py3Dmol code that shows the C-alpha trace and the ligand (Angstrom):
import py3Dmol

protein = """\
ATOM      1  CA  MET A   1     113.168  83.851  77.657  1.00  0.00           C
ATOM      2  CA  THR A   2     113.910  86.529  80.215  1.00  0.00           C
ATOM      3  CA  ARG A   3     112.578  85.502  83.551  1.00  0.00           C
ATOM      4  CA  ARG A   4     111.427  88.211  85.918  1.00  0.00           C
ATOM      5  CA  TYR A   5     113.481  88.094  89.041  1.00  0.00           C
ATOM      6  CA  LEU A   6     111.813  87.643  92.412  1.00  0.00           C
ATOM      7  CA  MET A   7     113.007  88.482  95.946  1.00  0.00           C
ATOM      8  CA  ALA A   8     110.980  86.923  98.705  1.00  0.00           C
ATOM      9  CA  GLY A   9     111.223  87.495 102.434  1.00  0.00           C
ATOM     10  CA  ASN A  10     110.404  84.555 104.716  1.00  0.00           C
ATOM     11  CA  TRP A  11     109.728  86.113 108.068  1.00  0.00           C
ATOM     12  CA  LYS A  12     109.400  82.622 109.774  1.00  0.00           C
ATOM     13  CA  MET A  13     108.105  82.852 113.354  1.00  0.00           C
ATOM     14  CA  TYR A  14     109.258  86.434 113.904  1.00  0.00           C
ATOM     15  CA  LYS A  15     107.231  89.728 114.357  1.00  0.00           C
ATOM     16  CA  THR A  16     104.187  90.523 116.300  1.00  0.00           C
ATOM     17  CA  VAL A  17     101.465  92.350 114.397  1.00  0.00           C
ATOM     18  CA  THR A  18     102.774  95.721 115.524  1.00  0.00           C
ATOM     19  CA  GLU A  19     106.346  94.835 114.548  1.00  0.00           C
ATOM     20  CA  ALA A  20     105.167  93.315 111.239  1.00  0.00           C
ATOM     21  CA  VAL A  21     103.315  96.463 110.290  1.00  0.00           C
ATOM     22  CA  ALA A  22     106.373  98.587 111.008  1.00  0.00           C
ATOM     23  CA  LEU A  23     108.650  96.345 108.911  1.00  0.00           C
ATOM     24  CA  ALA A  24     106.165  96.170 106.008  1.00  0.00           C
ATOM     25  CA  ARG A  25     105.809  99.944 106.052  1.00  0.00           C
ATOM     26  CA  GLY A  26     109.593 100.397 106.008  1.00  0.00           C
ATOM     27  CA  ILE A  27     109.969  98.051 103.057  1.00  0.00           C
ATOM     28  CA  ARG A  28     107.076  99.666 101.140  1.00  0.00           C
ATOM     29  CA  ALA A  29     108.534 103.094 101.658  1.00  0.00           C
ATOM     30  CA  GLY A  30     111.963 101.930 100.537  1.00  0.00           C
ATOM     31  CA  LEU A  31     110.619 100.329  97.411  1.00  0.00           C
ATOM     32  CA  GLU A  32     108.422 103.213  96.454  1.00  0.00           C
ATOM     33  CA  ALA A  33     111.394 105.572  96.849  1.00  0.00           C
ATOM     34  CA  ASN A  34     113.344 103.372  94.558  1.00  0.00           C
ATOM     35  CA  PRO A  35     111.173 100.983  92.577  1.00  0.00           C
ATOM     36  CA  PRO A  36     113.009  97.809  91.588  1.00  0.00           C
ATOM     37  CA  ASP A  37     112.514  96.093  88.256  1.00  0.00           C
ATOM     38  CA  LEU A  38     111.669  92.760  89.862  1.00  0.00           C
ATOM     39  CA  ASP A  39     108.923  91.063  91.937  1.00  0.00           C
ATOM     40  CA  VAL A  40     108.885  91.275  95.740  1.00  0.00           C
ATOM     41  CA  VAL A  41     107.029  88.996  98.060  1.00  0.00           C
ATOM     42  CA  LEU A  42     106.661  89.344 101.838  1.00  0.00           C
ATOM     43  CA  ALA A  43     105.737  86.188 103.821  1.00  0.00           C
ATOM     44  CA  PRO A  44     104.944  87.177 107.391  1.00  0.00           C
ATOM     45  CA  PRO A  45     103.488  84.709 109.922  1.00  0.00           C
ATOM     46  CA  PHE A  46      99.779  83.870 109.534  1.00  0.00           C
ATOM     47  CA  THR A  47      98.858  86.140 112.427  1.00  0.00           C
ATOM     48  CA  ALA A  48     100.249  89.173 110.629  1.00  0.00           C
ATOM     49  CA  LEU A  49      98.940  88.482 107.154  1.00  0.00           C
ATOM     50  CA  HIS A  50      95.891  90.609 107.423  1.00  0.00           C
ATOM     51  CA  ALA A  51      97.669  93.620 108.836  1.00  0.00           C
ATOM     52  CA  VAL A  52     100.615  93.377 106.415  1.00  0.00           C
ATOM     53  CA  GLY A  53      98.146  92.939 103.607  1.00  0.00           C
ATOM     54  CA  GLU A  54      96.589  96.256 104.549  1.00  0.00           C
ATOM     55  CA  VAL A  55     100.026  97.968 104.557  1.00  0.00           C
ATOM     56  CA  LEU A  56     100.736  96.540 101.092  1.00  0.00           C
ATOM     57  CA  ARG A  57      97.378  97.377  99.582  1.00  0.00           C
ATOM     58  CA  GLY A  58      97.816  99.382  96.357  1.00  0.00           C
ATOM     59  CA  SER A  59     101.527  98.626  96.195  1.00  0.00           C
ATOM     60  CA  ARG A  60     103.351  96.216  93.857  1.00  0.00           C
ATOM     61  CA  ILE A  61     104.608  94.101  96.713  1.00  0.00           C
ATOM     62  CA  ALA A  62     102.936  90.701  96.889  1.00  0.00           C
ATOM     63  CA  LEU A  63     101.768  88.912 100.063  1.00  0.00           C
ATOM     64  CA  GLY A  64     102.725  85.289 100.700  1.00  0.00           C
ATOM     65  CA  ALA A  65     102.092  82.703 103.378  1.00  0.00           C
ATOM     66  CA  GLN A  66     104.662  80.274 104.789  1.00  0.00           C
ATOM     67  CA  ASN A  67     102.557  77.133 104.583  1.00  0.00           C
ATOM     68  CA  MET A  68      98.988  75.924 104.160  1.00  0.00           C
ATOM     69  CA  HIS A  69      96.817  72.828 104.123  1.00  0.00           C
ATOM     70  CA  TRP A  70      95.665  71.447 100.771  1.00  0.00           C
ATOM     71  CA  GLU A  71      91.888  71.236 101.574  1.00  0.00           C
ATOM     72  CA  ARG A  72      89.750  74.317 101.100  1.00  0.00           C
ATOM     73  CA  GLU A  73      87.969  73.751 104.429  1.00  0.00           C
ATOM     74  CA  GLY A  74      87.288  71.012 106.944  1.00  0.00           C
ATOM     75  CA  ALA A  75      87.858  69.593 110.386  1.00  0.00           C
ATOM     76  CA  PHE A  76      91.688  70.161 110.476  1.00  0.00           C
ATOM     77  CA  THR A  77      92.344  71.889 113.785  1.00  0.00           C
ATOM     78  CA  GLY A  78      95.168  74.396 113.526  1.00  0.00           C
ATOM     79  CA  GLU A  79      95.403  74.322 109.764  1.00  0.00           C
ATOM     80  CA  ILE A  80      94.929  77.218 107.304  1.00  0.00           C
ATOM     81  CA  SER A  81      93.429  76.658 103.869  1.00  0.00           C
ATOM     82  CA  PRO A  82      94.213  78.088 100.454  1.00  0.00           C
ATOM     83  CA  LEU A  83      90.796  79.724 100.405  1.00  0.00           C
ATOM     84  CA  MET A  84      91.624  81.567 103.598  1.00  0.00           C
ATOM     85  CA  LEU A  85      94.922  82.726 102.216  1.00  0.00           C
ATOM     86  CA  ARG A  86      93.281  84.104  99.071  1.00  0.00           C
ATOM     87  CA  ASP A  87      90.683  85.797 101.220  1.00  0.00           C
ATOM     88  CA  LEU A  88      93.547  87.634 102.979  1.00  0.00           C
ATOM     89  CA  GLY A  89      95.001  88.778  99.681  1.00  0.00           C
ATOM     90  CA  CYS A  90      97.835  86.299  99.479  1.00  0.00           C
ATOM     91  CA  THR A  91      99.112  85.491  95.969  1.00  0.00           C
ATOM     92  CA  TYR A  92     102.038  83.298  96.948  1.00  0.00           C
ATOM     93  CA  VAL A  93     102.574  80.385  99.352  1.00  0.00           C
ATOM     94  CA  ILE A  94     105.914  78.844 100.425  1.00  0.00           C
ATOM     95  CA  LEU A  95     105.698  75.042 100.405  1.00  0.00           C
ATOM     96  CA  GLY A  96     107.996  72.313 101.560  1.00  0.00           C
ATOM     97  CA  HIS A  97     110.404  74.608 103.466  1.00  0.00           C
ATOM     98  CA  SER A  98     113.153  72.505 105.142  1.00  0.00           C
ATOM     99  CA  GLU A  99     112.130  73.670 108.603  1.00  0.00           C
ATOM    100  CA  ARG A 100     108.689  72.235 107.955  1.00  0.00           C
ATOM    101  CA  ARG A 101     110.237  69.083 106.561  1.00  0.00           C
ATOM    102  CA  GLN A 102     112.766  68.664 109.410  1.00  0.00           C
ATOM    103  CA  LEU A 103     110.711  69.782 112.392  1.00  0.00           C
ATOM    104  CA  PHE A 104     107.070  69.207 111.474  1.00  0.00           C
ATOM    105  CA  GLY A 105     107.045  66.113 109.272  1.00  0.00           C
ATOM    106  CA  ALA A 106     106.335  67.865 105.915  1.00  0.00           C
ATOM    107  CA  THR A 107     106.986  65.626 102.890  1.00  0.00           C
ATOM    108  CA  ASP A 108     107.336  65.864  99.151  1.00  0.00           C
ATOM    109  CA  GLU A 109     103.958  64.236  98.787  1.00  0.00           C
ATOM    110  CA  GLY A 110     102.356  66.954 100.958  1.00  0.00           C
ATOM    111  CA  ALA A 111     104.139  69.696  99.056  1.00  0.00           C
ATOM    112  CA  SER A 112     102.861  68.152  95.832  1.00  0.00           C
ATOM    113  CA  ARG A 113      99.261  68.145  97.068  1.00  0.00           C
ATOM    114  CA  LYS A 114      99.652  71.679  98.345  1.00  0.00           C
ATOM    115  CA  ALA A 115     101.187  72.839  95.022  1.00  0.00           C
ATOM    116  CA  ARG A 116      98.098  71.387  93.257  1.00  0.00           C
ATOM    117  CA  ALA A 117      95.773  73.163  95.723  1.00  0.00           C
ATOM    118  CA  ALA A 118      97.637  76.438  95.383  1.00  0.00           C
ATOM    119  CA  MET A 119      97.136  76.341  91.621  1.00  0.00           C
ATOM    120  CA  ASP A 120      93.464  75.485  92.022  1.00  0.00           C
ATOM    121  CA  HIS A 121      93.036  78.573  94.222  1.00  0.00           C
ATOM    122  CA  GLY A 122      95.082  81.090  92.219  1.00  0.00           C
ATOM    123  CA  LEU A 123      98.123  81.054  94.498  1.00  0.00           C
ATOM    124  CA  THR A 124     101.623  80.843  93.144  1.00  0.00           C
ATOM    125  CA  PRO A 125     103.496  78.006  94.841  1.00  0.00           C
ATOM    126  CA  LEU A 126     107.065  78.759  95.984  1.00  0.00           C
ATOM    127  CA  ILE A 127     108.338  75.232  96.567  1.00  0.00           C
ATOM    128  CA  CYS A 128     111.563  74.581  98.470  1.00  0.00           C
ATOM    129  CA  VAL A 129     113.994  71.735  97.805  1.00  0.00           C
ATOM    130  CA  GLY A 130     117.543  71.073  98.959  1.00  0.00           C
ATOM    131  CA  GLU A 131     119.952  68.557 100.420  1.00  0.00           C
ATOM    132  CA  THR A 132     121.187  68.161 103.991  1.00  0.00           C
ATOM    133  CA  LEU A 133     124.875  68.446 104.924  1.00  0.00           C
ATOM    134  CA  SER A 134     125.327  64.675 105.188  1.00  0.00           C
ATOM    135  CA  GLU A 135     123.627  64.214 101.735  1.00  0.00           C
ATOM    136  CA  ARG A 136     126.046  66.740 100.234  1.00  0.00           C
ATOM    137  CA  GLU A 137     129.029  65.171 101.948  1.00  0.00           C
ATOM    138  CA  SER A 138     128.090  61.768 100.565  1.00  0.00           C
ATOM    139  CA  ASN A 139     127.801  63.230  97.067  1.00  0.00           C
ATOM    140  CA  ARG A 140     124.042  62.673  96.891  1.00  0.00           C
ATOM    141  CA  THR A 141     123.024  66.265  96.295  1.00  0.00           C
ATOM    142  CA  LEU A 142     121.785  65.897  92.694  1.00  0.00           C
ATOM    143  CA  GLU A 143     120.084  62.590  93.388  1.00  0.00           C
ATOM    144  CA  VAL A 144     118.229  64.014  96.392  1.00  0.00           C
ATOM    145  CA  VAL A 145     117.211  67.250  94.626  1.00  0.00           C
ATOM    146  CA  GLU A 146     116.163  65.281  91.492  1.00  0.00           C
ATOM    147  CA  LEU A 147     113.719  63.186  93.495  1.00  0.00           C
ATOM    148  CA  GLN A 148     112.345  66.148  95.420  1.00  0.00           C
ATOM    149  CA  VAL A 149     111.733  68.156  92.270  1.00  0.00           C
ATOM    150  CA  ALA A 150     110.153  65.284  90.459  1.00  0.00           C
ATOM    151  CA  LYS A 151     107.750  64.660  93.371  1.00  0.00           C
ATOM    152  CA  VAL A 152     106.797  68.246  94.197  1.00  0.00           C
ATOM    153  CA  LEU A 153     105.998  69.194  90.574  1.00  0.00           C
ATOM    154  CA  ARG A 154     104.340  65.844  89.714  1.00  0.00           C
ATOM    155  CA  GLN A 155     100.783  67.176  89.882  1.00  0.00           C
ATOM    156  CA  LEU A 156     101.384  70.354  87.872  1.00  0.00           C
ATOM    157  CA  THR A 157     100.961  70.737  84.093  1.00  0.00           C
ATOM    158  CA  PRO A 158     103.713  72.384  82.025  1.00  0.00           C
ATOM    159  CA  ASP A 159     101.759  75.663  81.917  1.00  0.00           C
ATOM    160  CA  GLU A 160     101.512  75.637  85.707  1.00  0.00           C
ATOM    161  CA  VAL A 161     105.139  74.818  86.168  1.00  0.00           C
ATOM    162  CA  ALA A 162     105.917  77.795  83.977  1.00  0.00           C
ATOM    163  CA  VAL A 163     104.286  80.158  86.467  1.00  0.00           C
ATOM    164  CA  SER A 164     105.526  78.392  89.616  1.00  0.00           C
ATOM    165  CA  VAL A 165     108.640  79.144  91.663  1.00  0.00           C
ATOM    166  CA  VAL A 166     111.147  76.651  92.982  1.00  0.00           C
ATOM    167  CA  SER A 167     113.662  77.666  95.631  1.00  0.00           C
ATOM    168  CA  TYR A 168     116.868  75.718  95.986  1.00  0.00           C
ATOM    169  CA  GLU A 169     117.738  75.788  99.690  1.00  0.00           C
ATOM    170  CA  PRO A 170     120.566  73.626 100.848  1.00  0.00           C
ATOM    171  CA  VAL A 171     119.713  72.792 104.428  1.00  0.00           C
ATOM    172  CA  TRP A 172     123.278  73.277 105.575  1.00  0.00           C
ATOM    173  CA  ALA A 173     123.159  76.950 104.389  1.00  0.00           C
ATOM    174  CA  ILE A 174     119.887  77.990 106.054  1.00  0.00           C
ATOM    175  CA  GLY A 175     120.397  80.231 109.061  1.00  0.00           C
ATOM    176  CA  THR A 176     124.068  79.214 109.311  1.00  0.00           C
ATOM    177  CA  GLY A 177     125.745  82.232 107.720  1.00  0.00           C
ATOM    178  CA  HIS A 178     127.389  79.785 105.260  1.00  0.00           C
ATOM    179  CA  ALA A 179     125.688  80.384 101.959  1.00  0.00           C
ATOM    180  CA  ALA A 180     126.343  78.094  99.020  1.00  0.00           C
ATOM    181  CA  THR A 181     128.864  79.588  96.722  1.00  0.00           C
ATOM    182  CA  PRO A 182     127.387  81.077  93.553  1.00  0.00           C
ATOM    183  CA  LEU A 183     128.864  78.102  91.609  1.00  0.00           C
ATOM    184  CA  GLN A 184     127.495  75.543  94.005  1.00  0.00           C
ATOM    185  CA  ALA A 185     124.000  77.040  93.711  1.00  0.00           C
ATOM    186  CA  GLN A 186     124.270  77.461  89.954  1.00  0.00           C
ATOM    187  CA  GLN A 187     125.282  73.870  89.438  1.00  0.00           C
ATOM    188  CA  VAL A 188     122.208  72.537  91.267  1.00  0.00           C
ATOM    189  CA  GLN A 189     119.820  75.117  89.872  1.00  0.00           C
ATOM    190  CA  ASN A 190     120.973  74.395  86.284  1.00  0.00           C
ATOM    191  CA  PHE A 191     120.441  70.732  87.065  1.00  0.00           C
ATOM    192  CA  ILE A 192     116.942  71.459  88.325  1.00  0.00           C
ATOM    193  CA  ARG A 193     116.112  73.392  85.130  1.00  0.00           C
ATOM    194  CA  LYS A 194     117.357  70.595  82.938  1.00  0.00           C
ATOM    195  CA  GLN A 195     115.350  68.076  84.894  1.00  0.00           C
ATOM    196  CA  VAL A 196     112.187  70.199  84.558  1.00  0.00           C
ATOM    197  CA  ALA A 197     112.822  70.354  80.853  1.00  0.00           C
ATOM    198  CA  LEU A 198     112.750  66.565  80.701  1.00  0.00           C
ATOM    199  CA  SER A 199     109.617  66.261  82.905  1.00  0.00           C
ATOM    200  CA  HIS A 200     107.567  69.256  81.726  1.00  0.00           C
ATOM    201  CA  GLY A 201     109.224  70.458  78.496  1.00  0.00           C
ATOM    202  CA  ASP A 202     111.638  73.243  77.503  1.00  0.00           C
ATOM    203  CA  ALA A 203     109.147  76.047  77.625  1.00  0.00           C
ATOM    204  CA  ALA A 204     108.141  75.325  81.247  1.00  0.00           C
ATOM    205  CA  ALA A 205     111.783  74.920  82.304  1.00  0.00           C
ATOM    206  CA  ASP A 206     112.713  78.137  80.579  1.00  0.00           C
ATOM    207  CA  ALA A 207     109.913  80.072  82.295  1.00  0.00           C
ATOM    208  CA  LEU A 208     110.244  78.541  85.773  1.00  0.00           C
ATOM    209  CA  ARG A 209     111.764  80.890  88.325  1.00  0.00           C
ATOM    210  CA  ILE A 210     114.417  79.190  90.448  1.00  0.00           C
ATOM    211  CA  LEU A 211     115.426  81.054  93.567  1.00  0.00           C
ATOM    212  CA  TYR A 212     118.335  80.440  95.841  1.00  0.00           C
ATOM    213  CA  GLY A 213     117.811  80.436  99.645  1.00  0.00           C
ATOM    214  CA  GLY A 214     120.212  79.982 102.531  1.00  0.00           C
ATOM    215  CA  SER A 215     122.105  82.811 104.275  1.00  0.00           C
ATOM    216  CA  VAL A 216     121.482  85.328 101.529  1.00  0.00           C
ATOM    217  CA  LYS A 217     122.806  88.692 102.697  1.00  0.00           C
ATOM    218  CA  PRO A 218     123.381  92.154 101.194  1.00  0.00           C
ATOM    219  CA  ASP A 219     127.023  91.247 100.635  1.00  0.00           C
ATOM    220  CA  ASN A 220     126.545  87.965  98.771  1.00  0.00           C
ATOM    221  CA  ILE A 221     123.422  88.575  96.758  1.00  0.00           C
ATOM    222  CA  GLU A 222     125.066  90.288  93.794  1.00  0.00           C
ATOM    223  CA  ALA A 223     127.507  87.406  93.056  1.00  0.00           C
ATOM    224  CA  LEU A 224     124.645  84.866  93.363  1.00  0.00           C
ATOM    225  CA  MET A 225     122.477  86.871  90.913  1.00  0.00           C
ATOM    226  CA  GLU A 226     125.194  86.795  88.261  1.00  0.00           C
ATOM    227  CA  GLN A 227     124.570  83.093  87.788  1.00  0.00           C
ATOM    228  CA  GLY A 228     122.341  82.192  84.859  1.00  0.00           C
ATOM    229  CA  ASP A 229     119.930  79.916  86.707  1.00  0.00           C
ATOM    230  CA  ILE A 230     119.477  82.066  89.843  1.00  0.00           C
ATOM    231  CA  ASP A 231     116.353  84.145  89.323  1.00  0.00           C
ATOM    232  CA  GLY A 232     116.127  85.631  92.773  1.00  0.00           C
ATOM    233  CA  ALA A 233     116.331  84.741  96.451  1.00  0.00           C
ATOM    234  CA  LEU A 234     114.326  83.455  99.360  1.00  0.00           C
ATOM    235  CA  VAL A 235     115.662  85.408 102.259  1.00  0.00           C
ATOM    236  CA  GLY A 236     115.289  84.526 105.959  1.00  0.00           C
ATOM    237  CA  GLY A 237     117.349  86.289 108.643  1.00  0.00           C
ATOM    238  CA  ALA A 238     118.286  89.196 106.390  1.00  0.00           C
ATOM    239  CA  CYS A 239     114.673  90.113 105.612  1.00  0.00           C
ATOM    240  CA  LEU A 240     113.756  90.985 109.191  1.00  0.00           C
ATOM    241  CA  LYS A 241     115.129  94.468 108.978  1.00  0.00           C
ATOM    242  CA  ALA A 242     113.934  96.828 106.217  1.00  0.00           C
ATOM    243  CA  ASP A 243     117.411  98.195 105.375  1.00  0.00           C
ATOM    244  CA  SER A 244     119.026  94.793 104.799  1.00  0.00           C
ATOM    245  CA  PHE A 245     116.101  93.416 102.782  1.00  0.00           C
ATOM    246  CA  LEU A 246     116.004  96.599 100.710  1.00  0.00           C
ATOM    247  CA  LYS A 247     119.735  96.207 100.023  1.00  0.00           C
ATOM    248  CA  ILE A 248     119.084  92.714  98.740  1.00  0.00           C
ATOM    249  CA  VAL A 249     116.215  93.852  96.522  1.00  0.00           C
ATOM    250  CA  HIS A 250     118.367  96.697  95.241  1.00  0.00           C
ATOM    251  CA  TYR A 251     121.404  94.479  94.833  1.00  0.00           C
ATOM    252  CA  ASP A 252     122.222  95.944  91.406  1.00  0.00           C
ATOM    253  CA  ALA A 253     122.136  99.574  92.524  1.00  0.00           C
ATOM    254  CA  ALA A 254     125.291 101.321  91.460  1.00  0.00           C
TER     255      ALA A 254
END
"""
ligand_1 = """\
9
PGA
P 118.228 82.299 106.013
O 116.882 81.446 105.716
O 118.241 83.403 104.989
O 117.996 82.836 107.422
O 119.320 81.352 105.859
C 116.502 81.145 104.415
C 115.274 80.356 104.390
O 115.010 79.623 105.328
O 114.494 80.468 103.393
"""
view = py3Dmol.view(width=600, height=400)
view.addModel(protein, "pdb")
view.setStyle({"model": 0}, {"cartoon": {"style": "trace"}})
view.addModel(ligand_1, "xyz")
view.setStyle({"model": 1}, {"stick": {}})
view.zoomTo()
view.show()
């Protein structure tokens, strides 16, 4: 099985609408000048989804959100539903990001419900897992990631897992400038794939795209992509400028 690679930009809480439109235009122009043979997703803040969606209309770049609630509507002040994201043209949603987990109480259980809701509304879930520094230092990385993966995929069928995306994001690597080494990432990502083979079968595990996230930059992406179980990247800081994100997307340019 050859998995189609995916490069996703998580814009976090950056960019006003005007700034977001300019960045999206820059990325679109760069990708149209040099179309990559992989999937690209931009995940701006909620406030810029509509405007960025307009910029991306008719392109091959997909629109993603950074979070959502699992209900389609209701009295949930401050929340955004899967129905609303679909309405804006989103086709992806990031779930269980470590910043949501660490700062806003997000849980595996919530990510699991949201992954179910994403599937029910035609959104591709991009689910983040990863250990903290203290978990890695106490040699609990695989144990922690195993539990997270089991929980977040629990409500998905094998066919649904096959079209989902998991991003391995060691918390100690996010925003720190200290990316995991290609071998560190590969070890965990291969472990994730084997675990998914046990829980959802070989075909699902083989098709599942597993990204790496955490201080991905133009100068480390190529070595990461050489690993067999790294199918792309979820990029934070380096996606906020068109030229650095484009370099990551075009990592294999001669
Ligand atoms: P970073 O963020 O690239 O800035 O480390 C990655 C992420 O949070 O997904």
